[in-house]
ROTOR-663187 format. One line per 3 residues: their letters; for each residue y, x, z of N, C-alpha, C. Coordinates in steps of 0.05 Angstrom, whole numbers. Example, Ala and Ser with C-alpha at 12.3 -4.5 7.8 and 13.67 -1.06 7.14 Angstrom:
ROTOR-663187
AS	-114:264:156:-90:246:156:-66:264:156  -45:257:142:-21:273:143:1:258:157 .
This chain:
ROTOR-663187
MYL	1837:2527:1771:1873:2513:1768:1873:2491:1765  1894:2480:1773:1903:2452:1777:1923:2443:1764  1931:2458:1740:1955:2456:1722:1949:2426:1714 .
KTD	1976:2409:1711:1981:2387:1702:1995:2394:1668  1966:2395:1647:1972:2395:1625:1974:2371:1613  1955:2354:1617:1953:2336:1598:1971:2307:1609 .
TQG	1996:2306:1595:2009:2284:1613:2010:2257:1599  1995:2258:1574:1991:2227:1558:1978:2212:1578  1964:2218:1596:1955:2195:1610:1963:2183:1631 .
ISP	1989:2194:1640:2005:2183:1656:2021:2165:1650  2013:2144:1671:2028:2111:1666:2052:2110:1667  2070:2089:1655:2094:2087:1656:2102:2076:1682 .
THE	2088:2062:1701:2090:2056:1726:2089:2086:1747  2071:2102:1740:2067:2126:1755:2090:2140:1753  2102:2143:1734:2129:2152:1722:2145:2141:1738 .
RRT	2152:2121:1739:2175:2107:1754:2171:2114:1786  2147:2115:1792:2143:2122:1822:2150:2150:1834  2144:2168:1809:2151:2196:1813:2176:2198:1810 .
DFL	2192:2182:1790:2223:2191:1789:2236:2178:1818  2229:2159:1825:2234:2149:1850:2231:2164:1874  2210:2177:1874:2200:2202:1900:2232:2226:1895 .
RSL	2224:2230:1867:2250:2255:1860:2273:2244:1871  2283:2222:1866:2308:2211:1873:2313:2212:1903  2291:2201:1920:2295:2202:1950:2296:2228:1959 .
AFL	2283:2248:1952:2283:2282:1952:2312:2288:1944  2322:2281:1925:2348:2288:1926:2372:2278:1939  2366:2251:1942:2380:2242:1966:2384:2254:1991 .
AGF	2360:2264:1997:2359:2278:2026:2364:2309:2024  2372:2318:2003:2380:2344:2000:2361:2361:1985  2337:2353:1979:2323:2373:1972:2329:2376:1940 .
NSR	2333:2402:1931:2342:2406:1909:2334:2431:1892  2313:2454:1902:2302:2469:1888:2275:2470:1894  2263:2486:1870:2236:2486:1867:2224:2508:1885 .
PWV	2208:2506:1904:2202:2532:1912:2179:2550:1895  2165:2535:1881:2145:2549:1870:2135:2529:1851  2125:2536:1823:2116:2519:1799:2097:2502:1811 .
TLP	2075:2517:1829:2056:2500:1839:2052:2512:1871  2035:2495:1886:2030:2504:1914:2008:2525:1905  2008:2545:1925:1994:2570:1926:1961:2569:1913 .
DGR	1948:2545:1921:1922:2546:1910:1923:2532:1878  1949:2523:1868:1951:2514:1834:1954:2491:1832  1952:2474:1854:1956:2445:1856:1987:2439:1849 .
IPD	1987:2415:1831:2017:2409:1829:2020:2378:1842  2034:2376:1860:2042:2344:1870:2061:2335:1854  2071:2310:1847:2083:2298:1828:2112:2308:1837 .
VLL	2121:2310:1865:2146:2323:1869:2147:2342:1886  2152:2370:1882:2152:2392:1904:2179:2403:1902  2193:2394:1924:2224:2408:1922:2233:2415:1946 .
FRP	2251:2434:1950:2255:2452:1978:2287:2449:1980  2289:2451:2007:2319:2454:2017:2323:2472:2034  2335:2496:2027:2333:2525:2035:2352:2522:2052 .
ADR	2371:2505:2059:2389:2514:2080:2376:2503:2109  2358:2485:2109:2343:2478:2135:2312:2484:2133  2303:2505:2113:2278:2506:2107:2259:2479:2102 .
GLF	2276:2461:2094:2259:2431:2087:2241:2437:2061  2217:2423:2065:2198:2420:2040:2193:2388:2035  2193:2380:2013:2185:2349:2005:2161:2354:1990 .
IGD	2140:2347:1997:2118:2341:1977:2108:2309:1972  2114:2295:1951:2110:2270:1945:2090:2267:1922  2077:2245:1928:2056:2238:1898:2055:2213:1898 .
AKD	2057:2200:1868:2063:2179:1867:2036:2162:1858  2029:2141:1863:2003:2126:1859:2005:2099:1844  1985:2106:1816:1987:2076:1806:1962:2060:1808 .
TET	1940:2076:1802:1915:2056:1795:1900:2070:1828  1903:2093:1838:1893:2106:1855:1895:2088:1881  1875:2090:1902:1874:2071:1928:1872:2091:1951 .
PGT	1877:2080:1978:1874:2101:1997:1846:2114:2004  1828:2093:1990:1801:2094:2001:1789:2117:1975  1803:2115:1955:1793:2137:1931:1782:2168:1942 .
RQT	1768:2178:1941:1752:2202:1961:1768:2224:1942  1768:2226:1918:1787:2245:1898:1813:2247:1913  1829:2219:1914:1850:2220:1923:1850:2230:1954 .
QAR	1834:2224:1969:1837:2236:1997:1836:2267:1995  1817:2278:1982:1810:2308:1978:1836:2323:1968  1849:2308:1946:1871:2320:1938:1902:2326:1955 .
LLS	1904:2297:1975:1924:2295:1986:1915:2314:2018  1897:2316:2017:1883:2339:2042:1894:2364:2033  1886:2373:2014:1900:2395:2002:1929:2402:2004 .
YMH	1939:2382:1998:1971:2381:2001:1981:2383:2023  1968:2369:2049:1973:2372:2072:1965:2396:2087  1948:2413:2079:1941:2434:2082:1968:2449:2080 .
WYR	1988:2456:2055:1998:2466:2046:2029:2456:2064  2032:2432:2071:2051:2422:2089:2045:2430:2114  2029:2434:2128:2022:2446:2145:2034:2480:2152 .
AHL	2021:2495:2132:2027:2519:2134:2055:2520:2127  2072:2508:2114:2104:2507:2116:2113:2505:2143  2097:2480:2162:2112:2471:2178:2105:2494:2210 .
LHP	2086:2512:2201:2082:2527:2224:2102:2545:2232  2125:2550:2215:2150:2560:2221:2168:2539:2236  2175:2549:2263:2181:2527:2288:2210:2515:2273 .
LAQ	2229:2523:2258:2251:2515:2250:2243:2495:2221  2221:2498:2205:2220:2488:2182:2220:2454:2186  2227:2443:2174:2222:2414:2160:2207:2404:2142 .
GIF	2204:2382:2139:2195:2370:2115:2191:2341:2112  2179:2331:2093:2175:2302:2082:2146:2306:2065  2131:2285:2075:2101:2294:2057:2101:2253:2053 .
AVC	2100:2251:2027:2109:2217:2020:2085:2213:1997  2078:2184:2000:2059:2180:1980:2072:2150:1968  2083:2146:1946:2098:2122:1934:2071:2103:1920 .
FGD	2069:2082:1927:2052:2068:1919:2059:2034:1911  2045:2014:1902:2057:1994:1889:2048:1970:1907  2027:1970:1914:2012:1948:1932:2015:1942:1959 .
CHQ	2035:1923:1964:2049:1926:1996:2020:1917:2018  1998:1904:2004:1977:1901:2015:1965:1929:2028  1968:1950:2016:1960:1975:2022:1971:1994:2038 .
KNE	1995:1984:2050:2017:1996:2062:1999:2009:2091  1989:1996:2104:1973:2004:2128:1949:2030:2117  1936:2019:2105:1919:2039:2087:1932:2066:2080 .
WLR	1948:2068:2068:1964:2089:2063:1977:2108:2088  1988:2087:2100:1997:2100:2128:1971:2115:2144  1959:2100:2153:1928:2110:2160:1915:2134:2151 .
LIR	1922:2135:2124:1908:2163:2111:1928:2183:2117  1953:2180:2119:1970:2203:2121:1962:2213:2149  1967:2196:2166:1961:2200:2202:1933:2215:2196 .
FLS	1916:2204:2190:1887:2217:2190:1886:2243:2180  1902:2249:2156:1903:2276:2143:1923:2295:2158  1941:2286:2172:1956:2304:2193:1939:2311:2214 .
HEV	1920:2294:2223:1907:2300:2254:1885:2323:2237  1873:2317:2208:1854:2336:2206:1860:2364:2197  1890:2369:2194:1898:2395:2191:1920:2399:2218 .
CLT	1915:2387:2238:1921:2389:2268:1955:2391:2265  1969:2378:2252:1996:2372:2249:1998:2358:2279  2024:2365:2292:2030:2346:2313:2063:2347:2311 .
GLE	2070:2328:2322:2103:2330:2326:2117:2314:2303  2101:2299:2286:2111:2278:2266:2117:2255:2269  2134:2244:2258:2143:2219:2257:2132:2210:2231 .
FSE	2121:2178:2229:2106:2162:2209:2123:2145:2201  2128:2129:2179:2139:2110:2168:2125:2097:2142  2127:2071:2135:2127:2056:2112:2150:2041:2112 .
DRF	2157:2043:2081:2185:2031:2074:2181:2017:2047  2197:1991:2050:2194:1974:2021:2221:1975:2013  2221:1992:1984:2248:1994:1971:2253:1976:1946 .
ASG	2232:1966:1935:2236:1951:1916:2203:1940:1910  2206:1921:1890:2180:1905:1884:2162:1930:1869  2142:1936:1880:2124:1961:1870:2133:1987:1884 .
LHV	2153:1989:1894:2166:2015:1908:2160:2010:1934  2134:2033:1945:2135:2025:1974:2127:2062:1985  2137:2065:2004:2133:2094:2014:2123:2094:2038 .
ACC	2098:2109:2035:2086:2116:2063:2094:2144:2062  2102:2155:2097:2111:2181:2098:2101:2186:2126  2098:2221:2124:2108:2230:2151:2127:2255:2152 .
YRS	2140:2257:2176:2158:2279:2169:2166:2293:2192  2178:2314:2194:2190:2330:2220:2219:2340:2212  2235:2324:2232:2265:2336:2222:2276:2346:2250 .
MRA	2297:2367:2246:2306:2378:2278:2333:2373:2275  2340:2350:2254:2373:2341:2249:2377:2322:2268  2408:2330:2279:2410:2305:2295:2420:2284:2283 .
ETF	2427:2281:2255:2432:2258:2240:2411:2250:2223  2397:2225:2225:2373:2223:2208:2381:2218:2184  2365:2216:2157:2374:2211:2133:2379:2184:2134 .
TQK	2367:2160:2145:2376:2135:2142:2408:2127:2152  2410:2146:2175:2439:2138:2190:2462:2163:2163  2454:2181:2152:2468:2191:2134:2475:2172:2110 .
LST	2451:2165:2098:2453:2146:2075:2472:2119:2082  2469:2109:2107:2482:2082:2117:2516:2093:2116  2524:2115:2124:2550:2122:2124:2559:2130:2106 .
TLS	2553:2139:2078:2559:2155:2054:2554:2135:2031  2534:2125:2031:2524:2114:2008:2517:2080:2015  2523:2068:2040:2509:2046:2039:2530:2019:2027 .
PIQ	2508:1997:2016:2485:2004:2012:2480:2009:1979  2462:2025:1975:2458:2035:1944:2435:2021:1930  2442:2016:1904:2422:2006:1888:2406:2028:1873 .
HPL	2388:2029:1873:2366:2049:1862:2365:2036:1832  2373:2063:1816:2375:2055:1785:2343:2045:1779  2322:2054:1789:2291:2045:1783:2281:2022:1797 .
SSG	2299:2007:1812:2293:1980:1826:2296:1958:1804  2279:1945:1810:2275:1918:1792:2286:1891:1802  2312:1899:1824:2327:1881:1828:2316:1859:1840 .
DAA	2291:1852:1859:2281:1837:1874:2292:1830:1893  2285:1812:1916:2297:1808:1932:2310:1826:1954  2291:1849:1948:2301:1868:1969:2325:1887:1961 .
GGV	2329:1878:1944:2354:1893:1926:2353:1919:1919  2330:1935:1924:2328:1965:1920:2347:1981:1934  2354:1965:1966:2365:1979:1985:2348:2012:1996 .
VSF	2363:2031:1995:2345:2052:2004:2350:2057:2037  2328:2058:2049:2329:2064:2079:2307:2085:2091  2302:2108:2079:2278:2123:2075:2268:2129:2111 .
GGF	2252:2114:2119:2235:2117:2141:2251:2140:2166  2277:2136:2169:2287:2146:2191:2290:2176:2190  2285:2192:2165:2292:2218:2162:2314:2224:2144 .
């Protein structure tokens, strides 16, 4: 079992990034938990469902882990297997996202997500990396059947918004999430 029972070792930075991913998921309409854990017992930092269109959001926040860490790669591969299982339904949609802090790692995180999706034979995905604020970068892959992208929806309803967790840096914390 992979239950997260010890939360004392989780840093405030990790919690901030987890909260940010959860906020992005809520903004995209993900609001219910499909399960307490993934079927293998693992628990990503954010696991939410959007019943209206079979959307699944799997998000993982990173503080000290890097894209080259084998343990991280193995855990994300496990998550990606379940993401693929969900997307086997032809109408299923979803986002697989990693939130990290070091802007110099953006290409490596995106490359890792591309590699993992390739390893589980996922096709028809879009990939994106966005900087929201200092220390809040998100690399993701997604599949959407929606005519209106998430970015378009935000720009027409909430444009621009300040994320309450942003640090107020030059980017201003404006949300634009990768075209979903």
